[in-house]
N, C-alpha and C positions, 0 to 999 in steps of 0.2 A: 437084157431081160428076155427070157424065153417067150413070154406072152406079153406083148406090148399092151394089149387091151387091159390086162390086169393092173399093170403099172399106171396106166392113165386113170382107170377107175379108182385106184387107191389114192392117187393125188387129188382127184375131184372130191372123193368122199372125205378126205382129211381136211381140205380147205372149204368144202361145201360151196364151191364156186367154179364154174366152167372157165370164167375169165382168168381167175388167178391160177388155175391149173394150167391153162394154156401158156401163161407167162412163165410159170415155173418150169414147164417141160419144153419151152421154146417151140411151141406148136401153134398153129392157128386154132381159133375156137371151133370152126367147123370140123377140123380134123379131130379135135378132142370129142366133140359131139358124135362123130362117126364111130370112133372107137367104143364109146359107151353104148351106142345103139347096137353095135355088133355083139357086145357082151350080153346085152339084154336079150337079143335074139337067140344067142347061144343058150341062155338059161330059160328062155321063153317066159320072162317075167320082167316087170319094171324094177329097177334098182334105185331109182330116185323119184320122189314126188316133186313136180315142178309147179309151184303156185305163186302168183304175184311176184314174179322175178326172184323168187327164193327157191332153193332146193333143199330137200331133206331126204335122208335114206329111208327106204321102205324096210319092212321087216326082212325081206330077202337081201336087200342091200346091206343091212347091218350084219347079216351072217357072212356075206361075201367079203365085207370089209374086215371082219374078224379073221377069216382065213387068209385073205390076201396079205394082211399085216404079217402073219407068221410065215407065209410062203416067201415074201420079199426078203424078210430078215434071214431066212434059211438060204435063199439064193445068194444074198450078199456075203453071208458067212462062207458058203462054199467057194464063191469067187475069191474071197480073201485068202482062204487056206491054200487054194491052188496057186495063186500068185505068189504067196510066201514060199512055196516049194520051188517055183520056177524063177523067183527073183524079179518077176515082172511088176512094174509099177505103172499102171495106166488107168484109163477111165475118166469119168467126169468128176471134177471137184467144184462145188458151188460155194463161193465165199461171199459173205455180206460184209460190207465195210462202210463206216461212216464217211461223210464227204471229205473231211480233212485227211483222214488216213488213206482213203482211196486215191486222192489226188497227189499227196505229197510223200507218203510213206511206203505204200504197197508196191508201186511200180518197180523199184529196185529189188525188193524182196522177191516178187513174183518173177522178175527177169532171171534172177539167179536160180530160183526153183525150177523154172522151165528148162534152163540149161542142163540141170541134173536129171530132170524127168520130162523129156520132150513128149512122151506119149500121154501125159496127163493133160486133159482138155479142161482149162480153167474158165469158169463163168463167174464174173464179178457183178454182184448186185449192189448198187450204191444207194444209200438213204441216210437220213440223220441217225443218231445213235438209237433213239427210241424205235425207229423203223427197223433197224438191224436186229434189235432184241426181239421184236415181233416176228421177224423172219426166222430166227433161231427157234423161238417158241413154237411156231407153226411148221417147223421142219421144212421150210422152203429153201434153206441154205444148210450146208453141212457144218459150217463154222462161221462165226462172226468176229470182226475186229472193231472194237468201239472205244470211245474216249470218255465214258461216263460210268458212274457206279451202277452195278446190277443188283436188283433186289430179289429177283426170282430165284428161290432156293433150289429149283429143279434144274437150274443151269450151272454148269461148271465154269468158273472164271479164273483165268490165269493172267496175272499182271505181266506184261511183256517188257515194257520200258516206261520211263517217265518223260513227259513232254513239258517244256516250260512255256508258259503263256507270257506275252509281253504287251506293253502299251504301244500303240502305233499312232502316228500323226504325220502330217506333211513336214518336210524338213525345215520349213520356215515358221513352224508353229512355235509360240512362246515356250512350250514345254519340251521342245525338241532337243535342247542342250542339257536337260536335267540328267543326273546320274541314275536316280531311281524315282519312281512315281508311287505315291501312296493313294489308295482307293478314294479317300475323301477329296483329293485334289481334282477328281473328275466329275464331281456331283453337278456342277453348273454347266459343263461342256456338252455340246450336242453329241450324242453317243449313237454309233452305228451298231445295231444289235442283230444277232442271228435269230432265226425263227424258233418258235416253241418246238421242243423235241430235239433240238440240237444239243449234243453233249457239251460243246463249248459254252453255250448259254447256261446250261444247268450248272456247270462247274463254276462259272463266274458268279452266278446267283448265290451259290453256296458259300463261295469265298467272301463275298460282300457281307452275307448274313453273319458269318463267323467274326467279321470285323465290325459288327453293329450297324451295317448299312443295308438298306433295302434297295433293290434294283429300281423300284418305283421312284426313288429319290433322284435317280439320274434323269437327265433331259434326253429321252429317247427320241431321236430325230428321224430314224429310218430303221426298218426291219427288213433283212434280206436273207436269201436262202443258201448262200455258199460263201466260203472264204474269199474266193475271187471277187465276188460282189462287194464284200466288206472292204477289201483293199482298194477296189476301184472307187468306191464312195469316199474313202478317206483321202485318196490321191486327188480326187476332184474337189476337196475342201468342204465336204458335206458334214464332217464331224471327225471324231476320234473313235478308237475302238481298242479291244483287247483280243489278240489272236494267238494261235500257236506260233512259236518261233520258227517251226519247220516250214511255215507257209510264206515267210517273207525274206528268204535268203536272196532271191533275185532282186527284189525291190530295194533292199539295203545296199546291194552292190551297185545298182543303177542310181542310188540316191534319190529315189522317188518317194521313199518313206523313211521315217526315223523310227527305230524300235528301241524301247527303253525297258529295263527290268522293273518289275513291281516289288514294292516293299509293304508287307512281307512277301517273300518269294512265292510265286504261284506255279506249282507243278501239279500235273494230273497223270494218272496212269493210263496207258494204252493197254487194253486187255483183249485177250482171246477168249471167246465165249462159245460154248457148245452144250448140247443136251447131255446130261449125266448118263442117261440110259441108252443113248443112241449108239447103235452098232457102228463102229468106225470102219469104213472102207480103207483099203491099203493106202490109197492116194491121200486120204485124210490123215492117217497115222503119220505118213512121211512128211506131209506139210506141217503138222503140229510139231514134229521133232525138228524140222528145218527152221521153223519160225522161232522156236526156243533158242536154238544155236545162234540165229541171226540177232536175236534180242540181246543175248549175252555178249556178243561181239560189240554190238552198238553201245551197250551200257559201259563196257570196259573202255571204249574209245571216248565216250562222253566224260567218263571219270578221269 
C-alpha cells in the first residue's frame, strides 16, 4: 500500500475498533494509534470521536472512509492487473478457518499451495464456524473455510467436499463393537459437547432435530472448545461424543478410541465462503482455484 496511514485508517473505520484493527493488521495498538494520529495531523482534523471506550467516525472521517474505500479498491485492482501481466503471484492472503478444518484439513492443502506459490504470505485466523463467518462479513479475512450452513445472502458459498461424522467412545465401551449407532441410543449416555458457535455442534443439533430428538434430551456432561479437547475427554472416560472422522485417524490407529458410523449416515459440507462483492486479489483467485482442484481430487479419492 502506497500510504500505510490510509490502509490503517480504513481498517479501523471498518471495524470501529483500534484493538481489532491491530489484530487484523498484525500491528501493535500503539502503532495503529500513531498512524491514525499522523493522518489526523495531515488533514488537521479529527477523524474519530472517542467516547466511553467506543469510537465513531466524525463527518470528516466519513468522507475519508468513503474515498479510502475507492482508493484501496483501485490500488488492489492495479496490483492485480500488473501481476496478471507479469505472472507474479505474491502478497498476503488471510484465511479464516473453523477449528476442525484448520487443525485437520488445511495443513496439507496450504502446504501444497505454498510449494506452488512460495511468495504468498498466508495468515490463518482460527475460530469456530460462527466466528469465521463474522470475519468474512467484517472483511477481516479474504476467504473462510467452514463446516456449517451459511445464511447470509451477501456471502458466496461453495461446497468443497463432504465430511462424515462418527460416534466415538473408549475401546472398552459397551457400544464399541457395534456396526452402526442410532441417535436415540445415545440419549442416556454422558455426552461431550462442543461450544456454542461450533459448526460441529450446530450440525449435530440439526441432525438430531430431523430425527425427532432434541439435544437437550442428551445427558450433556461436559462442554469444550476444540476437537482435541473432545477426544481427550472421551479417552479419559468422561463420556461419548460425535466428531468428524477426519479428526480421529491417529486415535483409531493407536486404538485409544473406537469410531462407529451413525445411522442415518451423518455427512456435512465443508464450504469456502467469501464476500460476493469483494475485489479478489491475485493470491485469493489462485487459492480459490487451487482449493477447488484439491477438493475435486479429494472427492474422487473418497468416492
